[in-house]
C-alpha positions in Angstrom: 85.2 -144.3 159.4 86.2 -143.5 155.8 83.6 -140.8 155.2 85.3 -138.9 158.1 88.2 -138.1 155.8 88.1 -134.5 154.7 88.9 -133.1 150.9 92.1 -131.7 152.5 93.4 -135.2 154.1 92.5 -137.0 150.7 94.4 -134.1 148.8 97.3 -134.5 151.4 97.4 -138.4 150.5 97.3 -137.6 146.8 100.4 -135.4 147.0 102.0 -137.7 148.7 101.7 -140.4 146.5 102.2 -137.9 143.7 105.9 -137.6 145.3 106.7 -141.2 146.1 105.7 -142.9 142.8 107.3 -141.6 139.7 106.0 -144.1 137.0 102.4 -145.0 135.8 100.6 -147.2 133.7 99.4 -145.1 130.6 96.4 -147.0 129.0 95.6 -146.0 125.4 93.4 -147.2 122.9 94.5 -150.1 120.4 92.3 -151.4 118.1 89.5 -150.4 120.6 91.1 -152.3 123.4 92.9 -150.8 126.4 97.0 -151.1 125.9 99.2 -150.5 129.0 102.5 -149.1 129.0 104.6 -148.3 131.9 105.8 -144.3 131.6 107.5 -141.8 133.8 105.6 -138.8 134.6 105.4 -135.3 136.2 102.3 -133.5 137.1 101.1 -130.0 136.9 99.7 -128.0 140.1 97.0 -130.5 140.7 96.1 -133.9 139.1 94.1 -132.7 136.2 97.4 -132.1 134.1 100.1 -134.4 134.0 103.1 -134.6 131.3 104.9 -137.6 129.6 107.9 -137.3 127.3 107.1 -139.9 124.6 108.8 -141.4 121.4 106.7 -141.2 118.1 108.2 -144.7 117.7 106.4 -146.0 120.9 103.0 -147.9 120.3 101.3 -145.7 123.1 102.2 -142.4 121.1 100.9 -144.0 117.8 97.9 -144.9 119.9 97.5 -141.2 121.0 97.7 -139.6 117.6 95.2 -142.0 116.5 92.6 -141.5 119.5 93.8 -139.2 122.3 91.5 -140.6 125.0 93.5 -142.3 128.0 94.0 -143.4 131.5 96.7 -142.9 133.5 97.2 -145.5 136.6 99.2 -144.9 139.7 99.8 -147.0 142.5 102.3 -147.2 145.4 104.5 -150.0 145.3 103.5 -153.6 146.8 105.4 -155.6 149.2 105.4 -158.7 151.2 104.2 -156.8 154.4 101.4 -155.1 152.7 97.8 -156.1 151.4 97.9 -155.5 147.8 93.8 -154.5 147.9 94.9 -151.7 150.4 97.5 -149.8 148.4 96.9 -146.3 147.8 96.0 -145.9 143.9 94.7 -143.6 141.6 93.0 -143.8 138.1 92.8 -140.6 136.0 90.6 -140.5 132.6 91.2 -137.7 130.0 92.8 -136.9 126.8 96.4 -136.2 125.6 97.8 -133.6 123.1 101.4 -132.7 122.4 102.7 -129.8 124.4 104.3 -127.4 121.8 107.6 -126.2 122.5 106.2 -122.6 121.9 103.6 -122.9 124.5 104.3 -120.5 127.6 104.8 -123.4 130.1 107.0 -125.7 128.0 110.3 -124.4 129.6 109.1 -124.9 132.9 107.2 -128.3 132.5 110.6 -129.6 130.7 112.5 -128.1 133.6 110.3 -130.0 136.2 110.6 -133.1 134.2 114.6 -133.1 134.1 114.4 -132.4 137.6 112.7 -135.6 138.4 114.4 -137.5 135.4 117.8 -136.1 134.8 118.6 -139.1 132.7 116.2 -138.1 129.9 118.0 -134.9 129.0 119.8 -136.4 126.0 116.1 -137.5 124.8 115.0 -134.2 124.5 117.5 -133.7 121.9 116.1 -136.4 119.6 113.6 -135.7 117.1 110.9 -138.3 117.6 110.4 -137.1 121.3 107.8 -134.8 122.5 106.2 -133.5 125.5 102.7 -134.6 126.1 100.4 -132.9 128.1 97.7 -135.1 129.6 94.3 -133.5 130.6 92.2 -135.2 132.9 88.5 -134.7 133.6 88.0 -137.3 136.4 89.8 -139.0 139.3 89.3 -142.1 141.3 91.6 -142.1 144.2 91.6 -145.4 146.6 93.2 -145.0 150.1 92.3 -148.2 151.2 89.4 -150.4 152.3 86.2 -148.1 152.0 88.3 -145.3 151.2 87.6 -144.6 147.5 87.1 -141.0 146.5 86.1 -139.3 143.2 86.9 -135.8 141.7 86.3 -133.9 138.7 88.3 -131.4 136.9 85.8 -128.7 137.7 86.5 -128.9 141.2 89.9 -130.7 141.7 90.5 -130.0 145.2 87.2 -131.3 146.0 87.1 -135.1 146.9 83.9 -136.8 147.5 83.7 -140.4 148.8 82.7 -142.7 146.1 79.2 -144.2 148.2 78.5 -140.4 148.5 78.9 -139.8 144.7 76.9 -142.8 143.7 74.0 -141.8 146.0 73.8 -138.3 144.8 73.9 -139.4 141.3 71.5 -142.4 141.7 74.2 -144.9 140.5 74.6 -148.3 141.8 
């Protein structure tokens, strides 16, 4: 039964997805509508922080400069043997800000990013590129049919089944 999964089980599934999938769809706001871009990413210690290396010339960066609200969507790859509706996937909502090179965490984040994407090293020398920190408030993680979980930045290790959360908050 889906509700039998513990927060630890869900966290382990999230950690596996985070390691397996290196790119995501970044959704920014363009003229009041969602605009999707394919982006490589790295995460902080949990799902509440992710980091992107973005060019100021890209539409998504221009959108973030005008409106920092965003969503990041990550899904395991589809394949001919899989049911696309049962793919593990997470949708994260929050805001973005440029991470200053003077920030105490900048060097460690840059190093983590380059370990995952060594081909990006040259772009760190380009003046129009910057590291962005995505600060997420909410997460919706689907592990398959009937296995949808939510979490908040206040308690990122606590995953609650979507039906339990809806019932507790009186939402339909």
